[in-house]
PAROBA-863519 format. One record per residue (C-alpha): residue in one letter; x, y, z. Coordinates in steps of 0.1 Angstrom, whole numbers, padded with zeros to 4 digits, always signed. Layout:
! PAROBA-863519
AXYZ/...
//
This chain:
! PAROBA-863519
X+1046+1116+1083/X+1073+1123+1058/X+1063+1119+1022/X+1079+1091+1002/X+1111+1096+0982/X+1102+1117+0952/X+1107+1092+0924/X+1145+1094+0925/X+1150+1058+0912/X+1139+1063+0877/X+1155+1036+0855/X+1163+1059+0826/X+1174+1039+0797/X+1200+1054+0775/X+1182+1055+0742/X+1173+1078+0713/X+1138+1089+0720/X+1133+1100+0685/X+1139+1065+0673/X+1109+1052+0691/X+1084+1073+0672/X+1069+1061+0639/X+1046+1078+0616/X+1030+1112+0623/X+0999+1108+0645/X+0965+1115+0631/X+0944+1134+0656/X+0908+1125+0658/X+0880+1146+0672/X+0900+1175+0685/X+0880+1202+0667/X+0852+1205+0693/X+0844+1192+0727/X+0815+1168+0729/X+0782+1182+0741/X+0784+1164+0774/X+0816+1183+0784/X+0809+1211+0808/X+0830+1237+0827/X+0867+1235+0819/X+0870+1219+0785/X+0893+1212+0756/X+0889+1227+0722/X+0914+1225+0694/X+0941+1213+0718/X+0936+1242+0742/X+0920+1244+0776/X+0891+1269+0780/X+0868+1280+0807/X+0831+1277+0803/X+0828+1313+0792/X+0852+1307+0763/X+0883+1323+0780/X+0914+1303+0772/X+0930+1291+0804/X+0967+1284+0808/X+0976+1267+0840/X+1003+1283+0861/X+1004+1264+0894/X+1021+1247+0923/X+1019+1211+0936/X+1008+1207+0972/X+1014+1174+0992/X+0981+1174+1011/X+0979+1136+1017/X+1011+1136+1038/X+1005+1170+1054/X+0967+1173+1059/X+0972+1200+1085/X+0988+1224+1060/X+0957+1235+1042/X+0967+1271+1048/X+0992+1266+1020/X+0965+1270+0995/X+0961+1307+1005/X+0999+1311+1004/X+1001+1295+0969/X+0973+1318+0957/X+0992+1348+0971/X+1021+1340+0947/X+0998+1347+0918/X+0993+1311+0908/X+0960+1303+0892/X+0962+1266+0898/X+0971+1242+0926/X+0976+1204+0921/X+0966+1186+0953/X+0980+1152+0962/X+0952+1129+0975/X+0952+1093+0987/X+0928+1066+0975/X+0934+1044+1005/X+0952+1018+0985/X+0987+1030+0996/X+0982+1062+1015/X+0955+1074+1038/X+0922+1078+1019/X+0910+1113+1013/X+0873+1112+1021/X+0846+1128+1000/X+0840+1154+1028/X+0877+1163+1027/X+0876+1166+0990/X+0847+1190+0993/X+0866+1210+1018/X+0896+1212+0996/X+0876+1223+0966/X+0859+1250+0988/X+0893+1263+0998/X+0905+1263+0962/X+0874+1284+0953/X+0879+1307+0982/X+0914+1314+0970/X+0904+1317+0934/X+0925+1287+0923/X+0916+1260+0897/X+0918+1227+0916/X+0937+1198+0900/X+0930+1168+0922/X+0952+1137+0918/X+0954+1102+0933/X+0991+1096+0942/X+0987+1059+0950/X+0992+1049+0914/X+1028+1061+0913/X+1051+1036+0896/X+1025+1009+0891/X+1041+0977+0876/X+1075+0986+0890/X+1066+0995+0926/X+1047+0967+0942/X+1029+0990+0966/X+1013+1011+0938/X+0976+1010+0929/X+0963+1005+0894/X+0945+1032+0873/X+0914+1011+0876/X+0916+1013+0914/X+0921+1051+0911/X+0890+1053+0889/X+0870+1035+0915/X+0881+1061+0940/X+0869+1090+0919/X+0835+1073+0914/X+0832+1067+0951/X+0838+1105+0959/X+0818+1118+0930/X+0793+1135+0954/X+0821+1159+0962/X+0829+1165+0925/X+0795+1169+0909/X+0787+1205+0901/X+0823+1216+0904/X+0832+1213+0867/X+0841+1250+0864/X+0867+1247+0891/X+0881+1211+0892/X+0902+1190+0869/X+0904+1153+0878/X+0940+1140+0874/X+0931+1103+0874/X+0964+1089+0888/X+0999+1102+0894/X+1027+1087+0872/X+1006+1055+0868/X+1033+1032+0855/X+1070+1029+0862/X+1095+1013+0838/X+1079+0979+0839/X+1047+0970+0821/X+1043+1005+0809/X+1030+0994+0775/X+0997+0987+0792/X+0994+1025+0798/X+0972+1031+0767/X+0944+1006+0774/X+0945+1012+0812/X+0941+1050+0806/X+0913+1045+0781/X+0895+1022+0805/X+0898+1046+0835/X+0885+1075+0814/X+0856+1053+0803/X+0848+1043+0839/X+0846+1080+0850/X+0825+1090+0820/X+0802+1061+0826/X+0797+1072+0862/X+0785+1106+0850/X+0817+1126+0857/X+0821+1151+0829/X+0849+1172+0843/X+0881+1179+0824/X+0903+1149+0830/X+0941+1149+0832/X+0962+1118+0825/X+0999+1114+0835/X+1025+1097+0813/X+1041+1064+0822/X+1078+1058+0830/X+1074+1076+0863/X+1056+1104+0844/X+1085+1112+0821/X+1075+1091+0790/X+1110+1084+0779/X+1095+1055+0759/X+1071+1079+0741/X+1042+1057+0750/X+1019+1086+0758/X+1032+1107+0729/X+1026+1079+0704/X+0991+1070+0717/X+0978+1103+0729/X+0955+1108+0699/X+0939+1074+0704/X+0934+1080+0741/X+0919+1114+0734/X+0895+1100+0708/X+0884+1073+0733/X+0870+1100+0756/X+0833+1104+0747/X+0836+1140+0760/X+0868+1148+0741/X+0879+1165+0773/X+0912+1149+0784/X+0944+1168+0791/X+0978+1151+0789/X+1004+1157+0816/X+1042+1152+0812/X+1065+1153+0842/X+1099+1168+0833/X+1128+1158+0855/X+1162+1143+0844/X+1150+1130+0811/X+1144+1166+0800/X+1179+1180+0806/X+1182+1198+0773/X+1161+1226+0756/X+1159+1205+0725/X+1142+1176+0743/X+1118+1199+0760/X+1108+1217+0728/X+1105+1185+0708/X+1081+1169+0733/X+1059+1199+0739/X+1058+1210+0703/X+1047+1176+0692/X+1015+1179+0712/X+1008+1215+0703/X+1014+1208+0665/X+0990+1179+0666/X+0962+1197+0684/X+0965+1177+0716/X+0963+1194+0750/X+0995+1191+0771/X+1006+1204+0805/X+1039+1200+0824/X+1023+1186+0855/X+1055+1184+0875/X+1091+1196+0872/X+1119+1210+0893/X+1153+1226+0889/X+1173+1196+0900/X+1169+1159+0904/X+1188+1128+0912/X+1182+1112+0878/X+1196+1142+0860/X+1195+1180+0858/X+1162+1192+0842/X+1164+1223+0821/X+1139+1244+0841/X+1147+1275+0821/X+1137+1258+0788/X+1107+1242+0804/X+1093+1275+0816/X+1103+1295+0785/X+1089+1269+0761/X+1057+1266+0780/X+1052+1303+0780/X+1059+1306+0742/X+1035+1278+0734/X+1009+1289+0759/X+1012+1255+0776/X+1004+1251+0813/X+1029+1242+0839/X+1027+1231+0876/X+1059+1230+0896/X+1068+1204+0922/X+1063+1213+0951/X+1053+1238+0977/X+1070+1221+1007/X+1075+1189+1026/X+1098+1168+1004/X+1120+1143+1022/X+1144+1114+1017/X+1171+1135+1001/X+1150+1156+0976/X+1143+1185+1000/X+1158+1207+0973/X+1124+1204+0955/X+1107+1225+0982/X+1097+1260+0971/X+1095+1272+1006/X+1111+1260+1038/X+1088+1244+1064/X+1056+1256+1047/X+1066+1291+1055/X+1056+1314+1026/X+1081+1340+1039/X+1110+1316+1035/X+1114+1308+0998/X+1142+1284+0987/X+1163+1291+0957/X+1140+1269+0936/X+1110+1287+0949/X+1124+1321+0941/X+1134+1309+0906/X+1099+1294+0900/X+1078+1321+0915/X+1095+1353+0906/X+1122+1344+0880/X+1120+1346+0842/X+1088+1331+0828/X+1077+1324+0864/X+1044+1325+0882/X+1044+1362+0891/X+1049+1374+0855/X+1030+1348+0835/X+1000+1337+0855/X+0966+1350+0845/X+0936+1345+0869/X+0907+1322+0861/X+0878+1344+0849/X+0853+1320+0866/X+0861+1340+0897/X+0854+1373+0880/X+0877+1403+0879/X+0906+1404+0903/X+0908+1441+0911/X+0943+1454+0915/X+0960+1420+0911/X+0961+1385+0897/X+0996+1383+0882/X+1005+1384+0845/X+1024+1410+0825/X+1011+1445+0815/X+1015+1457+0779/X+1044+1479+0791/X+1064+1449+0802/X+1060+1453+0840/X+1043+1426+0860/X+1008+1432+0873/X+1007+1435+0911/X+0995+1405+0930/X+0979+1427+0955/X+0964+1462+0953/X+0979+1469+0987/X+1013+1471+0969/X+1002+1506+0957/X+0995+1526+0989/X+0994+1560+0972/X+0970+1549+0945/X+0990+1560+0915/X+0987+1526+0899/X+1023+1517+0906/X+1032+1491+0933/X+1063+1474+0945/X+1066+1436+0948/X+1094+1410+0946/X+1119+1439+0946/X+1106+1455+0914/X+1079+1478+0902/X+1045+1464+0893/X+1013+1478+0877/X+0979+1477+0894/X+0956+1460+0869/X+0929+1484+0856/X+0946+1515+0871/X+0957+1547+0852/X+0992+1531+0850/X+0979+1501+0831/X+0983+1505+0794/X+0960+1476+0788/X+0936+1489+0814/X+0911+1463+0823/X+0922+1436+0799/X+0904+1403+0805/X+0877+1395+0830/X+0839+1393+0825/X+0815+1422+0819/X+0783+1426+0839/X+0763+1411+0810/X+0783+1379+0813/X+0804+1383+0781/X+0842+1384+0785/X+0860+1417+0781/X+0879+1420+0749/X+0917+1416+0752/X+0922+1441+0724/X+0903+1471+0711/X+0911+1460+0676/X+0886+1432+0681/X+0858+1459+0676/X+0865+1474+0641/X+0831+1491+0638/X+0833+1507+0672/X+0799+1495+0685/X+0815+1481+0717/X+0813+1445+0706/X+0843+1425+0694/X+0851+1389+0685/X+0878+1368+0702/X+0884+1332+0710/X+0854+1322+0688/X+0829+1342+0707/X+0816+1378+0713/X+0834+1401+0737/X+0828+1435+0752/X+0851+1465+0749/X+0855+1477+0785/X+0840+1512+0790/X+0821+1511+0757/X+0783+1515+0752/X+0780+1477+0753/X+0797+1475+0787/X+0768+1471+0811/
//
């Protein structure tokens, strides 16, 4: 079954976005996560793993509900160096219901491929404008129904309550509907990091999410909610991209670009600005989408026909271009060290190799994506062994300067860290 048209009928109103914003938001309760939060959590507007390592999402969207036979795509996505995959599920209100057992299987495959798993209900897309869409309350009911698959997975799973939960009609209800959905999940005992999408088909041209994000965050008893903006034609200039993302960062509110592409029927998104700004602000991004788009938006496919060896121009740009996955993604430390790979950039400016097999002669230098790469932790790695977790459970220090007295113990990200190779490393 082909997926639905990818939200090409946005009714983008010509208006000055800045004129919709009033006084500066007061942010409540962002200093610390509530005690109930576990696993992935928000602190001071940033996302952290349970061990205190800051985690910046670099991921790909995958249309599972329409292509349930393409689960091999998770391994292919992981092979690009992505640390996150956002998986499209169905609540049964519009598209085929993804069962609890299927959710468990998907989480298991994410973990096997060392990916953080963002799970989203797509049935809510365009609620209020699209008569077939489900409400956020219905989506919340779905998450409660499949909680058996989610419990105990807080280190690996983010629950994205509902995709683009309002269109351009009735979107002023977004704030209360989102608060209520968060409350329903927390009341059911789900203490995962939550992700909430913006209204206006995800693009928030009305600034409804931007204006009310602080109140929504404060309504979460766990203070563990991440906001997601989808950047398509509304964000066709660098100024618009920077203004939106900087607003959240400056106000201590966690923000992720949950979807974006390099072209769209509602305008030409500035993907270069989106990726560069996200990288400079240490904001997560998740590109749309691996494969399977239809109804005239096939240009949003990153690979042709789910074939990892057949990247499209958008896929090449997103995966290996400037500020792309291969050079900016850092692995989730919940999975331990990733010997010889994991993406990211070495201190000498070269990308880390995604696979140790890229270096057949063992000199620390590999060859991937038509350029040289450095094997993480090798003799060629100037930052040898940056990141990861020591055998004693503490994170390795990212910088030796964190340990001024030379005893092997440093202090980073508000917790102790171990200098790799020191007397404390054991």
